[in-house]
N, C-alpha and C positions, 0 to 999 in steps of 0.2 A: 789136340788141335782139330778144329772142325774140319771134316772131309778127309783127314789122315788116318791111316790104319796102324794100329799097335801089333807088332809080332809078338810071339811066345818065346819064353826062355825058361831056364831053370834056376836063375839067379834068385837067392833069398837074402834079403836085407831090410832093415827097418826103414820106413818112410820119413823123410826129413822135411821139416817146413822149409818153405822157400826154395824148393828144389827144382822149380820148373826151369831154371836156366840151365841146370845139368841135363836136361833132356834135348836142348837145342841141337840140331846136327847129328843127333845119335840115333840109330835105329830103335824105335820104341820097343821096350822090354816089359814083359809081364813080371812083376816083382811079387813074391809071396812075402807078405809082411806079418811076423808072429809076434804076438803080445808077450810081454815079460811074464813071469810066474807069480809076481807079487799082485795080489788083489787089494785094491784101495777102497775103503769105505768113503763114499762121496757124501750121504745124508745119514744124520743119526736116526736111530730108531724111534718110533712113536706111533700113535694111532693117526689114521687119515685125517686130514684136517688140522693137524697141530699148528700148521703155519697161519690159521686164522683166515677169517673172511676178508676178502679184497675191499678196500676203500677205493675211492676214486684216484685214479693215478697210480695205483698199486702194480696192476698187471703190467703195464708197459706194452711194447711192441710184441705182438704175437707172431712167432716164426712158424709154427706147425700146430695143426689140429689133428686129433684122432680120437676115435670111439674105443673104449675098453669094451671087447666083447663080452667080458664077464658080467658087466652091469649095464651096457648100453648107454653109459654116460660119456659125454664129450669132455676131453681134456685139452687143454691149451698150454703149449710150451712157449714160454715168454722170456724176457729179459730177466724177469725176477723169479724164475722157477717154474715149477709145473702147477697148474691150477685144474681143479675139479670144477666143471661148470654145472652148478645144481639147479639154476634158474634164472629168471629174468635178471635178478639183481644179485645173485648169489654165486660168487666164485670163491673156492676155498683153496688155499695153497696146500698141496698135499703133505709136504714135508717141511720141517723146521729149516732146512737150509734152502738157498735160493740161487742156484746156478743159472748162468745165462745160456738157455738152451736154444741153440742155432737149428739143430736138426732133432727130429723126434718122430717115433713111429710105435705101433703095437706090433708085437710078434706072436701074442697069444692072450688069453684071459688073464688079466692082471699082470702081464708080462710086457714090459716096455724097453725100448733101447733109445738113447739120445747121445747128443754130443753138444760141444760149445765150450764154455768157460766157466771156471769154477766161482762159487759163491766168493764175494770180495774179502770175506773173513777167513777163507779156506787156505790151507797150504797146498803146494803142489804146483804142477806146470800150468802155463797159461792155457793150454788146449787139453781138454779132458780126454780126448781120444773117443773111444766108444764106451759108454757106460750102460748098465744094465740094471733093471728093477723086476723083481718077481713078485713084489707085494703091493702093486698098484701105485708104484711111485714114492712109496714111504721112504724107502732106503734104496741106495744105488751102490753098485761095485764097477770099478774099472775091469773090463775084460780085454781091451786091446787098444794099441796105439796111443798110449797116454803120453801126451807132450807132442806128439807127431800129427795128429789129425784133428781138425775141426771141420766135422761134417756139416755142411750147410743144407744137406738133403739126404734123408735116409727112406728107403722104401723096402718093405718086406713082401716078397711074393716068390712063388714056385720053389720054396725051401731055400730060398737065397735072400741075402741082405745087400741091396745096392746102396752106394753111397757116394756122394760128391765131395771130396776133400778140398776146402778152399785154401788150405796152405800151399798146395802146389797145382791144383787145377785137375788133380787125378780122378777120373771116374773109376770106382773100384766096386768089387763084388767078393762076397764071402758066403760060403755054404755052413760055416760052423761059428761065424762072427769073431773068430781069433785070427785065422790065416786069411790074408786078403789079396786079391788078385788086382793089379794095375791094369785096367783095360784100354785106356786113352788118356790123353790131356785134352781138355777143352774148357771152354768158358761158358758156364751155363748158370741158370737160375733155377727155378722149379723144375722137376722132372717127375715122370711116372712111368709104370711098366705095364705093358698089356696084361690084362687078366688071364689071357688064354695062350699067349706066345711069350716065353721067357726071354726070347732075344729081340723083343720089340721094345724099344724105349723111346719115349717122347721127352724133349727137353726144351726149355726157353733159352735160346742162344742169343748172342750179340746182335745177330742179323734176322732174327726171327725164330720161328719154330723150327726144330730139327729133329730128325729121326735116325735111330740106329737099328738096323735089322741084324746085327750080330752082337747083341748084349752090351752095347756101348763101346765096343772096339773101334768102330768108325762111325761117322755122322754125316749125313746129307740135309741139306736146307730144304724145307718144304715151301716152295714159293706160293705166293697168294693167300697165305693164312693170315688170320688176325694177329695183332700184336698183344699176344697172351702174356700175363704175369704170373698166374697160378694155374695149376691143373689138377684134375683127378680122374681116375678111370677104374671103375670097378667091374663093369660088364662091357662086352665087345660093343654093344650099341650105346653105351652111356659114358662116353668121353666128354668131360666139361671143362672149360677154361673161362677165365675172367680176364678181361684187358685192362690196362692201367686206368681207364676212366670208369671202370665197373661195368662194362658191357658184358652179359653172359651170352657164352657160345656153347653149342654142343656139336659133337661129330659123331657119325655112325660108320665111318669108314677108316678108323684109325689116324684121324687128324688130317686126311688129304683135303677134305671140304668140311666146311662149317656152316651152321645155321644160327642166326642170332635168336635167342630165346628170352632175353629180358634185359633188366637194367638193375644193378645193385645200387646205384645212385652214390657210390663211394669207392675211393681207391682201396684195392684188395691187398690182404696181407697174407693170408693163408686160406686153403680150400680143402675140404674132404668131403666124402658122401658115406651115409650109413643107411642102408636100405633104401627107401625112398626120399630121404632127406639130404638135402645139400646144406653144409654148414660153411659159411665164409666170414672170416674175421677181416674187419675193415678198420679204416682210421677212427680215431676217438675211443679205442679200446672196447669196440662194439663187435659183437658176433651176431650175425643174422642167419636165418633159415628159410629154406624153400622147400616145398613139398610138391611142386609142379614143374620141376626141371628148370628153375630159374626164372620162370615167368613173374612171379610175384615173390616179395620177401617179408618177413616178419621178424621182430627183434627176438633173439634167443638170450643174448645177455648184454647188458650195458651196465657200467659202474653206477652205483646208487648216487 
C-alpha cells in the first residue's frame, strides 16, 4: 500500500493469487517464496526465428522492450510471444510457442526472464510465474512461482531481480530468481531502479510518480511530476519517461524535477534505452527510436 512500510519476518510459504485481502489489517510480513523442484518446458526447441516473420496484426500489444546484450538487437515481449525486431518491417517470433508475455527483461547475453500467461494451446496454470531462457528466447523453463505470479514488471539490477506481481499487488525481489522477498503491497504500473543505488525505485502509481528509498518496502508520492506512463533509467543523469499523450520527459535528479524533451505523437506502451538510443513501443504495433534524448523520433519497426 502506497506510503506504508512492510516489516521483516521469517515466514516461508508460496505466494497465492488474489491474496491482497489477506494482507488487510495484518502487519506486513516479508515472505520467502520458493519455487517447486519441477522444471517445466515452456517452448519447444528450434532455431531462432522458427515462429516466422510477423504480418500486420500479429505482434499485438507490446508489454516490454529489451535489447539482448549479446547481439545488440531489440526484442519485444507481446501478447503473441517474444519477437526479435530485425528492421523497419521485420519482426520475427523467436520460438514456435506464443505465450502472452506481460513482464520481460534481460539478465545477460542471450539470457532472458519473463512472466505472463501460457500459449493458448499449452497446458498448465494460467500464470506462468517466472520463466527463463538461456538461448535468446528459443526455449523457456519455469524457475519460480508457477501459477502464483503474473509479473507485470521485471527489472534486473545490482545482482537482484525486482518484480511486480499483479495477482496480489506485491512488489518483490530475489537474488537467485527462485526465493522471493515480498517487500510491500502497492498499486503500480511501470517501474525502474536506480542504476547506482539499489534501494531507490521509481514507479508509476495511481496518484502519480512514487519513489522508494528502501528497495520497494515503502513508497512516497513525488508531487508536481508529469503523469508518466512508462520509464527507463540507465545512468544517473538519464532517467526518461513518456506521458500518456506521448510527451517525452527527462530527469537528472532521480525523478524530483523533469524537463520536457520532445513528443512521440502517440500513446506509449513500453520504453527502453540502449546506449544512446531510446526505443518506444506505441499504439498501432509500431516501435520508434530516438538518438537525441527524445527530441526527435524515427520508425524502428512497423507492420508491413
